[in-house]
C-alpha positions as CSV (number, residue, x, y, z in Angstrom):
1,X,0.2,-20.6,-13.2
2,X,4.1,-21.1,-13.7
3,X,6.3,-22.6,-10.8
4,X,8.0,-19.7,-8.8
5,X,11.9,-20.0,-9.1
6,X,13.9,-20.6,-5.7
7,X,17.2,-20.5,-4.9
8,X,18.5,-22.1,-1.7
9,X,21.8,-21.7,-0.5
10,X,23.0,-23.9,2.5
11,X,25.8,-26.5,3.1
12,X,23.8,-28.6,5.3
13,X,22.6,-31.1,2.5
14,X,19.6,-33.1,4.9
15,X,18.4,-29.9,6.2
16,X,18.0,-28.1,2.5
17,X,16.7,-31.9,1.3
18,X,14.0,-31.5,3.3
19,X,13.0,-28.1,2.5
20,X,13.1,-29.1,-0.9
21,X,10.3,-31.7,-0.1
22,X,8.3,-29.8,1.8
23,X,8.6,-26.5,-0.6
24,X,7.7,-28.5,-4.3
25,X,4.5,-29.3,-3.5
26,X,3.5,-25.7,-2.2
27,X,4.5,-24.7,-6.4
28,X,8.0,-24.2,-5.9
29,X,11.0,-25.0,-8.3
30,X,13.9,-25.0,-6.2
31,X,17.5,-25.2,-7.2
32,X,20.2,-25.9,-4.1
33,X,23.5,-24.9,-3.5
34,X,25.9,-26.1,-0.9
35,X,28.4,-23.1,-0.8
36,X,28.4,-19.8,-1.0
37,X,30.6,-19.6,-4.3
38,X,28.7,-21.7,-6.2
39,X,25.5,-19.7,-4.9
40,X,26.6,-16.7,-5.7
41,X,27.2,-17.9,-9.5
42,X,23.9,-19.5,-9.7
43,X,22.2,-16.3,-8.3
44,X,23.9,-14.2,-10.8
45,X,23.4,-16.3,-13.9
46,X,20.9,-15.9,-16.8
47,X,18.2,-17.5,-14.9
48,X,15.4,-15.2,-12.7
49,X,14.7,-16.6,-9.8
50,X,12.1,-15.1,-7.9
51,X,13.5,-15.2,-4.0
52,X,16.7,-16.2,-2.8
53,X,17.0,-18.2,0.6
54,X,20.6,-17.7,1.6
55,X,22.4,-19.3,4.8
56,X,24.8,-16.9,6.8
57,X,27.5,-19.8,7.7
58,X,28.5,-21.4,4.3
59,X,32.0,-22.6,2.9
60,X,34.0,-20.6,0.7
61,X,32.3,-17.2,0.6
62,X,30.1,-16.5,3.8
63,X,26.4,-15.7,3.0
64,X,26.9,-12.0,3.9
65,X,29.8,-11.6,1.4
66,X,27.5,-13.5,-1.0
67,X,24.9,-10.9,-0.4
68,X,26.9,-8.2,-0.8
69,X,28.5,-9.5,-3.9
70,X,24.8,-10.1,-5.3
71,X,23.6,-6.4,-4.5
72,X,26.0,-5.0,-6.3
73,X,24.4,-5.9,-9.5
74,X,21.1,-7.7,-8.6
75,X,17.8,-7.1,-6.7
76,X,16.3,-10.4,-6.5
77,X,14.8,-10.9,-2.8
78,X,16.7,-12.2,-0.5
79,X,15.6,-14.3,2.4
80,X,18.3,-14.6,5.3
81,X,18.8,-17.7,7.4
82,X,20.3,-16.8,10.6
83,X,21.3,-18.3,13.8
84,X,18.8,-18.1,16.1
85,X,19.2,-15.1,18.6
86,X,22.3,-13.9,16.8
87,X,21.0,-10.2,16.3
88,X,24.1,-8.7,14.7
89,X,23.9,-11.2,11.6
90,X,19.9,-9.9,11.4
91,X,21.0,-6.5,11.4
92,X,24.1,-7.1,9.4
93,X,22.1,-8.9,6.8
94,X,19.4,-5.9,6.5
95,X,22.0,-3.2,6.2
96,X,23.5,-5.2,3.3
97,X,20.3,-5.6,1.3
98,X,18.2,-8.6,2.4
99,X,14.7,-8.4,2.3
100,X,13.9,-10.4,5.5
101,X,15.9,-13.2,7.7
102,X,14.5,-15.9,9.2
103,X,16.4,-17.1,12.5
104,X,17.1,-21.4,12.8
105,X,15.7,-23.3,13.8
106,X,12.1,-22.0,12.2
107,X,9.3,-23.8,11.7
108,X,8.5,-24.8,8.0
109,X,4.9,-23.0,7.9
110,X,6.4,-19.7,9.0
111,X,9.3,-19.9,6.1
112,X,6.2,-21.0,3.8
113,X,4.9,-17.9,5.0
114,X,7.9,-15.6,4.6
115,X,8.1,-16.7,1.0
116,X,4.4,-16.5,0.0
117,X,4.4,-12.6,1.6
118,X,7.9,-11.6,-0.2
119,X,6.8,-13.2,-3.5
120,X,3.0,-11.5,-3.5
121,X,4.7,-8.5,-2.8
122,X,7.0,-8.4,-5.7
123,X,4.1,-9.8,-7.9
124,X,1.7,-6.9,-6.7
125,X,4.1,-4.0,-7.4
126,X,3.3,-3.3,-10.9
127,X,-0.4,-4.0,-10.6
128,X,-2.4,-2.3,-8.1
129,X,-4.4,0.9,-8.6
130,X,-2.1,3.1,-6.6
131,X,0.7,2.5,-8.5
132,X,0.8,5.3,-11.0
133,X,4.0,7.4,-10.9
134,X,4.6,10.0,-7.5
135,X,6.6,12.8,-7.5
136,X,7.2,14.7,-4.2
137,X,9.7,17.3,-4.4
138,X,13.1,15.8,-5.9
139,X,11.6,12.3,-5.5
140,X,9.9,10.6,-8.5
141,X,9.1,6.9,-7.6
142,X,7.6,4.9,-10.3
143,X,6.0,1.6,-9.2
144,X,5.1,0.0,-12.8
145,X,8.8,-0.5,-13.2
146,X,10.3,-0.3,-9.5
147,X,12.4,2.8,-10.3
148,X,13.1,5.5,-8.2
149,X,15.3,8.8,-8.6
150,X,16.4,11.6,-6.6
151,X,17.6,15.0,-8.1
152,X,17.8,12.9,-11.5
153,X,20.1,10.0,-10.1
154,X,18.5,6.7,-10.0
155,X,18.4,5.5,-6.6
156,X,18.9,1.4,-6.8
157,X,16.7,0.2,-3.7
158,X,15.6,-3.6,-3.0
159,X,12.5,-4.8,-3.4
160,X,11.5,-4.0,0.0
161,X,12.9,-1.0,0.5
162,X,10.8,0.2,-2.7
163,X,7.5,-0.9,-1.1
164,X,8.1,0.9,2.4
165,X,9.3,4.0,0.7
166,X,6.2,4.0,-1.8
167,X,3.9,3.4,1.3
168,X,5.9,6.4,3.3
169,X,5.4,8.8,0.0
170,X,1.5,7.6,-0.8
171,X,1.4,8.7,2.8
172,X,3.3,11.9,2.9
173,X,2.8,14.2,5.6
174,X,1.0,11.5,7.9
175,X,2.5,8.5,10.2
176,X,2.7,5.4,9.2
177,X,2.9,3.2,12.0
178,X,6.0,0.7,12.5
179,X,3.2,-2.0,12.7
180,X,1.0,-1.0,9.3
181,X,5.2,-1.2,7.8
182,X,5.8,-4.6,9.0
183,X,2.2,-6.1,8.2
184,X,1.9,-4.6,4.9
185,X,5.4,-4.9,3.4
186,X,6.7,-7.9,5.3
187,X,3.6,-9.4,5.6
188,X,3.7,-10.1,9.2
189,X,2.9,-8.6,12.6
190,X,5.3,-6.5,14.4
191,X,7.1,-8.8,17.3
192,X,8.9,-7.5,20.2
193,X,12.4,-6.2,19.4
194,X,12.1,-6.5,15.7
195,X,14.4,-3.8,14.3
196,X,13.5,-5.1,10.6
197,X,11.6,-2.2,9.7
198,X,13.8,0.5,11.4
199,X,17.1,-0.9,9.5
200,X,15.3,-0.8,6.0
201,X,14.4,2.7,6.5
202,X,17.4,3.5,7.5
203,X,19.2,2.1,4.1
204,X,16.4,4.2,2.4
205,X,17.7,7.3,4.3
206,X,21.6,6.5,3.2
207,X,20.4,6.2,-0.2
208,X,18.5,9.4,0.0
209,X,21.0,11.2,1.3
210,X,24.1,9.5,-1.2
211,X,22.1,12.0,-3.9
212,X,22.2,15.4,-1.6
213,X,18.8,14.8,-0.8
214,X,17.1,16.9,2.1
215,X,16.0,14.7,5.2
216,X,12.8,13.0,3.9
217,X,11.9,10.4,6.6
218,X,10.9,11.7,10.1
219,X,10.9,9.5,12.8
220,X,8.2,9.1,15.5
221,X,10.3,7.5,18.2
222,X,8.2,4.2,19.2
223,X,5.4,5.0,16.9
224,X,6.6,5.2,13.1
225,X,7.5,7.3,10.5
226,X,6.3,10.5,8.6
227,X,7.6,11.1,4.8
228,X,7.9,15.1,4.8
229,X,7.7,17.5,1.9
230,X,8.1,21.1,1.2
231,X,5.3,23.9,2.4
């Protein structure tokens, strides 16, 4: 099996060397950049990466600016490495299109689990039996090529946003709990005060609203979400 391609953008030379040493034996090929400018150039090059590990605090261009520019043209999954306890970094990164975040300092096993969850989800998108084109009112979702359209306009979603929308649409009319969304999409149990799922759903709503769509996703406070269809 071909090794997965990772791009690590972090200015801590010793830290990145340790991560490369830890991750390589697990079947990853890792390119490393130590500033945001070179990281963005590498991320938008012709090389296809399975995942980008992106630190927030970077010289030249910070991680948020890298992510913002990247999302204007690429949907490569991004795992943000944020300062521990800095909720602003976490929320802002998710708003800009990060797929997940991990606060520093972190356990290397936790990092490995997050990477595997994201990579596995991207691999499964075109292959499961449920992944047939689904049309609900004016929204069409096609997992085989990870495309979504609303009112005949293409919707630009990250891999995580796509997976959440797909799960909600598959279960339209029924409550999908935040716990289920976290476990099935993010690959982890929902932790207290974790707003990742909420932020991804907020991004989906915003993008749907730009296509003049009706309110599609109803919130059941503290419980989860329901994808609504017209009667």
